[in-house]
C-alpha positions in Angstrom: 36.8 39.3 47.2 33.6 38.8 49.3 31.5 38.5 46.2 34.0 36.0 44.6 34.0 33.9 47.8 30.2 33.9 47.9 30.0 32.9 44.2 32.4 30.0 44.9 30.3 28.8 47.8 27.2 28.9 45.6 28.9 26.9 42.9 30.1 24.3 45.5 26.6 24.0 46.9 25.1 23.6 43.4 27.7 20.9 42.7 26.9 19.1 45.9 23.2 19.1 44.9 24.0 17.7 41.5 26.1 15.0 43.1 23.4 14.1 45.5 20.8 13.9 42.7 23.1 11.6 40.6 23.7 9.4 43.6 19.9 9.2 44.2 19.4 8.4 40.5 22.0 5.6 40.7 20.2 4.2 43.8 16.9 4.1 41.9 18.5 2.6 38.8 19.9 -0.2 41.0 16.5 -0.8 42.5 14.9 -0.9 39.0 17.5 -3.4 38.0 16.8 -5.6 40.9 13.0 -5.5 40.3 13.5 -6.3 36.7 15.7 -9.2 37.7 12.9 -10.6 39.8 10.3 -10.2 37.0 12.5 -11.4 34.1 14.6 -14.0 35.9 17.9 -12.2 35.3 21.1 -13.9 36.4 22.9 -10.7 37.6 26.3 -12.6 37.8 26.1 -13.6 34.2 24.0 -10.6 33.0 21.8 -12.9 30.9 18.1 -12.5 30.7 15.6 -15.4 30.5 12.3 -13.7 29.7 9.1 -15.5 30.6 6.6 -16.3 27.9 4.7 -13.2 27.0 7.0 -10.8 28.8 6.0 -7.2 28.1 8.9 -4.8 28.2 6.5 -2.0 27.2 4.0 -2.1 30.1 2.7 1.3 30.9 4.1 2.7 27.7 2.2 4.1 24.7 2.6 3.2 21.1 4.5 6.5 20.6 7.0 5.8 23.5 7.6 2.3 22.1 8.3 3.5 18.6 10.6 6.2 19.8 12.5 3.5 21.7 12.8 1.5 18.4 13.8 4.7 16.6 10.9 4.2 14.3 8.6 7.2 15.1 8.1 7.9 11.4 5.7 5.0 11.1 3.4 5.9 14.0 0.9 7.9 11.9 0.6 5.0 9.3 0.0 2.5 12.1 -2.6 4.6 13.8 -4.5 5.4 10.6 -4.8 1.7 9.8 -6.0 0.7 13.3 -2.8 -0.4 15.0 -3.2 2.3 17.6 -3.0 0.4 20.8 0.1 -1.4 22.0 -1.7 -4.4 23.5 -3.4 -5.4 20.2 -0.5 -5.8 17.8 1.3 -9.0 18.6 0.1 -12.1 16.8 -2.2 -9.9 14.7 -0.1 -7.7 12.5 1.8 -9.2 9.6 4.5 -8.2 7.1 1.7 -8.0 4.4 -0.2 -5.5 6.6 2.9 -3.3 6.9 3.3 -3.4 3.1 -0.4 -2.6 2.5 -0.1 0.5 4.7 2.9 1.8 2.7 5.8 0.6 4.8 8.0 -0.9 2.1 11.5 -0.8 3.7 12.4 -4.4 4.5 14.8 -3.4 7.2 12.2 -1.3 9.0 9.6 -4.1 8.6 12.1 -6.7 10.0 13.0 -4.5 12.9 9.4 -3.7 13.8 8.2 -7.3 13.6 11.1 -8.7 15.6 10.5 -6.1 18.3 6.8 -6.9 18.3 7.7 -10.5 19.2 10.3 -9.5 21.8 8.6 -6.6 23.5 4.8 -6.9 23.2 2.2 -9.3 24.6 -1.4 -9.8 23.8 -4.4 -8.6 25.7 -6.0 -11.6 27.4 -9.7 -11.7 28.3 -10.1 -13.0 31.9 -13.7 -13.9 31.3 -16.5 -13.6 28.7 -17.9 -10.0 29.1 -21.6 -9.7 30.0 -22.4 -7.0 27.5 -21.2 -5.7 24.1 -20.4 -2.4 25.7 -18.1 -4.1 28.3 -16.5 -6.1 25.5 -15.7 -3.1 23.2 -14.4 -1.1 26.2 -12.0 -3.9 27.1 -10.5 -3.8 23.6 -10.5 0.0 23.4 -13.1 0.2 20.6 -16.1 1.7 22.4 -16.6 4.1 19.5 -18.2 1.2 17.5 -20.9 0.5 20.1 -23.7 2.3 18.2 -22.8 0.5 15.1 -23.1 -2.9 16.8 -26.4 -1.9 18.4 -27.9 -0.4 15.3 -26.9 -3.5 13.3 -28.7 -5.8 15.7 -25.5 -7.1 17.2 -26.1 -5.8 20.6 -25.6 -9.1 22.5 -22.5 -11.0 23.3 -24.0 -14.2 22.0 -24.5 -12.5 18.6 -21.0 -11.1 18.7 -19.6 -14.6 19.1 -21.3 -15.6 15.8 -19.9 -12.7 13.8 -18.1 -13.5 10.5 -15.2 -11.4 9.4 -17.0 -10.2 6.3 -19.7 -8.7 8.4 -17.3 -6.2 9.9 -17.1 -4.5 6.5 -20.4 -5.4 4.8 -22.6 -4.6 7.8 -20.7 -2.7 10.5 -18.6 -0.7 8.0 -15.4 -0.9 10.1 -12.6 0.3 7.8 -9.2 0.2 9.6 -7.8 -3.3 9.2 -6.1 -3.2 12.5 -9.5 -2.7 14.3 -11.1 -5.5 12.3 -8.2 -7.9 13.1 -8.4 -6.8 16.8 -12.1 -7.6 16.9 -11.7 -11.0 15.2 -8.8 -12.0 17.5 -10.9 -11.0 20.5 -13.9 -13.0 19.2 -11.8 -16.1 18.7 -10.4 -15.8 22.2 -13.8 -15.4 23.6 -15.1 -18.4 21.7 -12.3 -20.5 23.3 -13.2 -19.1 26.7 -16.9 -19.8 26.3 -16.1 -23.3 25.0 -13.9 -24.0 28.1 -16.6 -22.6 30.4 -19.3 -24.8 28.7 -17.1 -27.9 29.0 -16.4 -27.2 32.7 -20.2 -26.8 33.3 -20.9 -30.0 31.5 -18.4 -31.9 33.6 -19.8 -30.4 36.7 -23.3 -31.6 35.8 -22.0 -35.1 35.0 -20.2 -35.3 38.2 -23.2 -34.2 40.1 -25.4 -36.7 38.3 -22.9 -39.5 39.1 -22.8 -38.5 42.7 -26.6 -38.6 42.9 -26.8 -42.0 41.3 -24.2 -43.3 43.9 -26.2 -42.0 46.7 -29.5 -43.5 45.5 -29.0 -47.3 45.8 -32.0 -49.4 45.0 -32.6 -52.7 46.8 -33.6 -54.4 43.5 -32.3 -54.1 39.9 -34.4 -52.4 37.3 -35.2 -55.8 35.7 -36.5 -57.2 39.0 -38.6 -54.1 39.5 -40.2 -54.5 36.0 -41.0 -58.2 36.6 -42.3 -57.5 40.0 -41.0 -58.4 43.5 -42.8 -60.4 46.1 -42.4 -59.0 49.6 -43.1 -61.2 52.6 -45.7 -59.6 54.9 -45.5 -60.1 58.7 -47.8 -59.0 61.3 -47.0 -58.9 65.0 -47.7 -62.3 66.5 -48.5 -63.9 63.1 -46.9 -66.3 60.7 -45.4 -65.4 57.3 -48.1 -65.0 54.7 
């Protein structure tokens, strides 16, 4: 009887612990829901979601985690072998034709994958133009190609910004199409950034020049200065000469 009572007490204690854990989980789930509401602009009364542009539902997730969520883990190896191995460098780069080329022929799978890419993923965005090729390749998770760039005399950012797509295969021998598309997408973004920076610097110089011209006010026009200007000369206690 004593043993049976002790066993019941242990079972009740274990049940209480499980209940406590579930309650704590519910609390955290509620907190997660509230935080997601703030980030995604969720109307909790209507349970509708208005996602901001570029919303990333997969932040802090790997390609593997995302594909498991989509119930498409079987295509992970094909994606990785063809250079689609990082979740931040898929959207606006991969196409239906790319999926077909790598052997994904099921239209339902392709449609599900591409729709989820648009809904879940967002692009990596450069905040500024990197100072070195090493820094640039690191930012797009392709540091393994650094030696190829350097040995091919493409070791400066200015040279990288001039790369043609054909050079990625003919000179750099970069085979995975996903990596080539990632590089070209990054280069296009950096060109746009550099152009914006150059335009801003140009406007800054123009504004500075205008400011200098406004501060320097000549007494006579340029034409008068060319023809010559007669200045009256006066000496103390004398008449005008």
